N, C-alpha and C positions, 0 to 999 in steps of 0.2 A: 305595794304589798310586800311584806317581809320576804327575804330570800332573793331580792333582786328581780322579782317577777312583777310585771305590771298587771294589776288586777283587770284593767280595761282590756288589755291585750289578751289575757288569758280567757276572759269572758267571751270574747269573740271566737277564740279557738275552740272553747267548749261548745259553743252554739253550733259551730261547723261540724265538730266531731260527732255530737249527738244527732245531728241531722243526716249523718252519712251512713248509718246502718243501725243494726240492732244492738242496743246497749241497755242492760238491765239496771245498772246501778252506777253511780259516781261516788267515789270515796274521796273526801278532802283530807289530805294528810299534810299538816303544817307543823313542823317541829321547831322548837326554840323561838317561838314568836309570842308576842303579847296576846292576851285574851281578846283585846279590842280588835287586833288584826284578824283574828279568827272570826270574830263576830261580823266584821265588815265583809270578809270573804264569803261567809255563809249567806249573808243577806244579799250579796250581789249574784252569787252563783246558783243558789238553790232554786230561785225562780226559773232559771234557764233549764235546769234539769226537769223541773215539774212541767214546764211547757211541753216536754217530750215524753211525759209519763215515765221518767227515769227516777228511781229512788235516790235520795241524797243521804249519804252516810258520812258521819264525822268520825275520824280516827282518834282513838284514845280518850276522848273527852265526853263521857256520858253526861256530865253536868251541863256543859255547853250545848250538847245535842238536845237535851231536855229544854233548856232555856230558850233555844232558838227554833224549836219545832222541827228539828231534822227528822227524817224518816227512821233513823236508827244510828247505831254506833258500832264500830269495830274495835275490839280490845285484844291486846296481846297478852302473853303470859306474864309479862312484867308490868302490865297496866292495871287498871281497876278490875278487880275480880268480877266474874260474870254476875254473881248474885247482886252485887252492889250496882253494877251497870244496869241490870234489869230494874232494880228498885228505882233508880234515878229516871230512866226513860219511860217506864211504865210497861204494862203487859202487851200493848198493841204495837210498840216500836220493834224494829229489827235489831237484834243483838247477835253479832257474829264474833267468833272466837278463833284466834290463831292457835293452831295445835302443832305447828312445826312438822316434825316427822314422827309424832307420837300417837300411836293407836290409843294408848291409855288416856292421854289428855283429850282426845277426840271423843272417846266414850263418856268421859266425865262431863264434858261440855254438852254433848248431845242429850245425856240423861238429865242434865240440869235444866234444859229447855232452850238451848241456843238455837237460833233460826238457821244458822249454817256453821260449819266448821271449815277452817282454811288450813290446807296443808302446803308445805313448801319450806325452803325454796327448792324448786326443781332445776333451776339453772342459775349461773352467776348473775347477780343483780347489781345494777348501778344505783338503785334506790337505797339499799341498806346492806350491811355486811351479812353474808350468809354464814350462819353458825351451825345450822342443822340441815344439810342437804337431804332432800327427800327423793324417793323412788316412785315412779308412777304406779307401782303395784299397790301402794297404800290407797290410791284412789279406787282401784278395782276392788280391793277388799272392802272398803267402806260402802261403795255403791251397791255391792251385792248383798250386804247385810243390813244396811240402815236406810231409813227414809229421809233423814235430815240431809239437806243438800250439802255438797262439798264443793269448796272453791280451791282452785290451784293458784298458787302465787309464786313469784320469784323469777325474774328474768325472762318472762314469757313473751314471745313474738309470734307473728304470723308464720314464720319459718319453722319454729320448733314446737308449736302447740299441738300438732296432730297426735302424738302419743298420749298426751294428757286427755284429750277429747275421747280418744279410743279407749282409754282406761276407765272412763266414766265420770270425769269432772263435770259437774253440773254448770259451773261458771268458771271463767278465767279472769283473774285479776291482773290487769296489764297497765304498766306505767310507761316506761321508756319505749316499749314497743308501739305505743300510740303517739305519745307526745314528741318523741324524737324520730318519728318515721320520716324517711327521705321525702315523701310526698305530703308531709304535714299531718296533723292529727286526724283530719278527715280521711286522708289516704290510709292511715294506720287502721282506722276502724273498718274501712272497706276491705283491707287486706286480711284482717283478722276474721271478719265475717265470712269471707270467701274460704279461708283455710278451715274454719270450723265446719262449714257446709260440706267441704270435700272430705273431711275426716269422719263425719257422721255416717252411720250405716245407711246404705241406700235401700229404700223400700220400693218394691215392685208395684206397679199400678194394678 
Protein backbone atom coordinates (compact mmCIF):
# COMPACT_ATOMS: atom_id res chain seq x y z
CA UNK A 1 0.00 0.00 0.00
CA UNK A 2 1.31 3.46 -0.86
CA UNK A 3 2.83 5.51 1.93
CA UNK A 4 4.85 2.63 3.32
CA UNK A 5 1.84 1.03 5.03
CA UNK A 6 1.12 -2.65 4.59
CA UNK A 7 -2.48 -3.08 3.58
CA UNK A 8 -2.65 -6.52 5.21
CA UNK A 9 -1.25 -5.14 8.45
CA UNK A 10 -3.58 -2.18 8.46
CA UNK A 11 -6.58 -4.38 7.70
CA UNK A 12 -5.85 -6.37 10.84
CA UNK A 13 -5.49 -3.19 12.88
CA UNK A 14 -8.75 -1.84 11.49
CA UNK A 15 -10.60 -5.03 12.36
CA UNK A 16 -9.29 -4.87 15.93
CA UNK A 17 -10.06 -1.15 16.28
CA UNK A 18 -13.63 -1.44 15.03
CA UNK A 19 -14.23 -4.37 17.35
CA UNK A 20 -13.02 -2.43 20.40
CA UNK A 21 -15.86 0.03 20.81
CA UNK A 22 -18.40 2.37 19.26
CA UNK A 23 -17.22 3.72 15.89
CA UNK A 24 -19.70 5.42 13.57
CA UNK A 25 -17.59 5.87 10.49
CA UNK A 26 -14.18 5.11 8.98
CA UNK A 27 -12.70 7.65 6.60
CA UNK A 28 -9.98 6.53 4.22
CA UNK A 29 -7.58 9.36 3.48
CA UNK A 30 -4.83 8.55 0.98
CA UNK A 31 -2.87 11.42 -0.50
CA UNK A 32 -0.53 11.35 -3.50
CA UNK A 33 -1.21 7.73 -4.41
CA UNK A 34 -2.38 6.11 -7.62
CA UNK A 35 -6.08 5.57 -8.15
CA UNK A 36 -5.49 1.83 -8.35
CA UNK A 37 -3.92 1.93 -4.87
CA UNK A 38 -7.04 3.64 -3.57
CA UNK A 39 -9.24 1.06 -5.28
CA UNK A 40 -7.27 -1.78 -3.73
CA UNK A 41 -7.45 -0.21 -0.29
CA UNK A 42 -11.20 0.38 -0.51
CA UNK A 43 -11.89 -3.16 -1.71
CA UNK A 44 -9.84 -4.56 1.16
CA UNK A 45 -10.97 -2.28 3.97
CA UNK A 46 -14.61 -1.46 3.22
CA UNK A 47 -15.87 -5.01 3.91
CA UNK A 48 -14.18 -4.87 7.33
CA UNK A 49 -16.08 -1.68 8.15
CA UNK A 50 -19.36 -3.09 6.89
CA UNK A 51 -18.94 -6.22 9.00
CA UNK A 52 -19.24 -3.90 12.01
CA UNK A 53 -22.00 -1.71 10.51
CA UNK A 54 -19.50 1.14 10.26
CA UNK A 55 -19.96 3.61 7.39
CA UNK A 56 -17.03 3.78 4.96
CA UNK A 57 -16.20 7.28 3.71
CA UNK A 58 -13.59 8.15 1.10
CA UNK A 59 -11.73 11.43 1.46
CA UNK A 60 -11.61 13.92 -1.43
CA UNK A 61 -12.63 11.57 -4.26
CA UNK A 62 -16.37 11.45 -4.95
CA UNK A 63 -15.67 9.93 -8.36
CA UNK A 64 -13.97 6.89 -6.82
CA UNK A 65 -16.46 6.78 -3.95
CA UNK A 66 -19.25 6.41 -6.51
CA UNK A 67 -17.34 3.89 -8.60
CA UNK A 68 -16.48 1.69 -5.62
CA UNK A 69 -19.80 1.91 -3.79
CA UNK A 70 -18.53 3.72 -0.71
CA UNK A 71 -21.10 4.96 1.78
CA UNK A 72 -20.04 8.52 1.12
CA UNK A 73 -17.33 11.08 0.66
CA UNK A 74 -15.72 13.86 2.66
CA UNK A 75 -14.65 16.99 0.79
CA UNK A 76 -12.60 19.98 1.88
CA UNK A 77 -12.86 23.56 0.76
CA UNK A 78 -10.09 23.02 -1.79
CA UNK A 79 -11.55 19.76 -3.08
CA UNK A 80 -14.57 18.96 -5.26
CA UNK A 81 -17.42 21.42 -4.50
CA UNK A 82 -20.34 19.99 -2.54
CA UNK A 83 -22.80 20.16 -5.45
CA UNK A 84 -20.48 18.23 -7.75
CA UNK A 85 -19.69 15.67 -5.03
CA UNK A 86 -23.42 15.13 -4.45
CA UNK A 87 -24.04 14.73 -8.17
CA UNK A 88 -21.34 12.08 -8.40
CA UNK A 89 -22.27 9.98 -5.36
CA UNK A 90 -26.04 10.38 -5.59
CA UNK A 91 -28.78 11.47 -3.19
CA UNK A 92 -28.49 8.58 -0.75
CA UNK A 93 -24.74 8.71 -0.04
CA UNK A 94 -23.16 10.67 2.79
CA UNK A 95 -21.46 13.92 1.82
CA UNK A 96 -19.60 15.77 4.54
CA UNK A 97 -17.86 19.11 4.17
CA UNK A 98 -14.88 20.64 5.97
CA UNK A 99 -15.79 24.14 7.12
CA UNK A 100 -12.61 24.90 9.10
CA UNK A 101 -13.49 27.61 11.63
CA UNK A 102 -16.05 29.38 9.45
CA UNK A 103 -19.65 29.78 10.46
CA UNK A 104 -20.43 31.09 6.98
CA UNK A 105 -18.99 28.04 5.21
CA UNK A 106 -20.91 25.77 7.56
CA UNK A 107 -24.18 27.59 6.90
CA UNK A 108 -23.62 27.36 3.15
CA UNK A 109 -22.83 23.63 3.33
CA UNK A 110 -25.75 22.87 5.63
CA UNK A 111 -28.23 24.77 3.49
CA UNK A 112 -26.90 23.04 0.37
CA UNK A 113 -27.70 19.64 1.88
CA UNK A 114 -24.47 18.38 3.45
CA UNK A 115 -25.02 15.42 5.76
CA UNK A 116 -22.53 16.85 8.25
CA UNK A 117 -20.21 19.81 8.63
CA UNK A 118 -16.72 19.42 10.07
CA UNK A 119 -15.04 22.11 12.16
CA UNK A 120 -11.37 22.30 13.08
CA UNK A 121 -8.57 21.99 13.70
CA UNK A 122 -9.08 22.26 17.44
CA UNK A 123 -5.59 21.08 18.36
CA UNK A 124 -2.22 20.75 16.62
CA UNK A 125 -2.39 17.86 14.17
CA UNK A 126 0.19 15.41 12.88
CA UNK A 127 -2.06 14.52 9.93
CA UNK A 128 -2.08 17.87 8.17
CA UNK A 129 -0.91 21.44 8.71
CA UNK A 130 -3.31 23.50 10.81
CA UNK A 131 -4.15 26.70 8.96
CA UNK A 132 -7.39 27.65 10.72
CA UNK A 133 -7.45 26.93 14.47
CA UNK A 134 -11.00 26.55 15.77
CA UNK A 135 -12.55 27.24 19.16
CA UNK A 136 -15.06 24.82 20.77
CA UNK A 137 -17.54 27.69 20.92
CA UNK A 138 -18.29 27.14 17.22
CA UNK A 139 -19.55 23.63 18.07
CA UNK A 140 -21.82 25.04 20.76
CA UNK A 141 -23.16 27.69 18.40
CA UNK A 142 -23.87 25.16 15.66
CA UNK A 143 -25.46 22.52 17.88
CA UNK A 144 -27.82 25.06 19.44
CA UNK A 145 -29.02 26.42 16.09
CA UNK A 146 -28.80 23.61 13.56
CA UNK A 147 -29.97 20.02 13.15
CA UNK A 148 -27.22 19.01 10.69
CA UNK A 149 -24.62 17.02 12.67
CA UNK A 150 -21.23 18.60 13.34
CA UNK A 151 -17.89 16.82 13.46
CA UNK A 152 -14.82 18.02 15.34
CA UNK A 153 -11.46 17.41 13.68
CA UNK A 154 -7.79 18.10 14.28
CA UNK A 155 -5.39 16.63 16.81
CA UNK A 156 -8.13 15.05 18.95
CA UNK A 157 -7.24 12.41 21.53
CA UNK A 158 -8.90 10.73 24.49
CA UNK A 159 -7.07 13.20 26.72
CA UNK A 160 -8.31 16.41 25.10
CA UNK A 161 -11.71 15.56 23.61
CA UNK A 162 -13.90 16.38 26.63
CA UNK A 163 -14.37 20.12 25.85
CA UNK A 164 -15.47 19.24 22.31
CA UNK A 165 -18.01 16.69 23.52
CA UNK A 166 -19.30 19.13 26.14
CA UNK A 167 -19.59 21.87 23.50
CA UNK A 168 -21.89 19.71 21.41
CA UNK A 169 -19.81 17.84 18.83
CA UNK A 170 -21.94 15.04 17.41
CA UNK A 171 -18.87 13.12 16.22
CA UNK A 172 -15.12 13.24 16.71
CA UNK A 173 -12.77 12.59 13.78
CA UNK A 174 -9.63 11.03 15.23
CA UNK A 175 -6.52 9.82 13.43
CA UNK A 176 -3.27 9.72 15.42
CA UNK A 177 -5.21 9.55 18.69
CA UNK A 178 -6.30 6.05 17.65
CA UNK A 179 -3.68 4.74 15.23
CA UNK A 180 -0.69 5.95 17.28
CA UNK A 181 -2.15 5.13 20.69
CA UNK A 182 0.39 3.52 23.07
CA UNK A 183 -1.92 0.51 23.51
CA UNK A 184 -2.55 0.16 19.78
CA UNK A 185 -5.59 1.22 17.73
CA UNK A 186 -7.99 -0.94 19.74
CA UNK A 187 -6.72 0.69 22.92
CA UNK A 188 -7.21 4.07 21.30
CA UNK A 189 -10.84 3.33 20.48
CA UNK A 190 -11.50 2.10 24.02
CA UNK A 191 -9.86 5.19 25.50
CA UNK A 192 -11.85 7.57 23.31
CA UNK A 193 -15.12 5.77 24.05
CA UNK A 194 -14.43 6.04 27.77
CA UNK A 195 -13.54 9.73 27.50
CA UNK A 196 -16.71 10.50 25.56
CA UNK A 197 -18.87 8.64 28.06
CA UNK A 198 -17.28 10.59 30.92
CA UNK A 199 -17.78 13.92 29.16
CA UNK A 200 -21.43 13.38 28.23
CA UNK A 201 -24.07 14.78 30.60
CA UNK A 202 -25.11 12.20 33.13
CA UNK A 203 -28.83 11.41 33.26
CA UNK A 204 -30.45 10.37 36.51
CA UNK A 205 -32.40 7.13 36.65
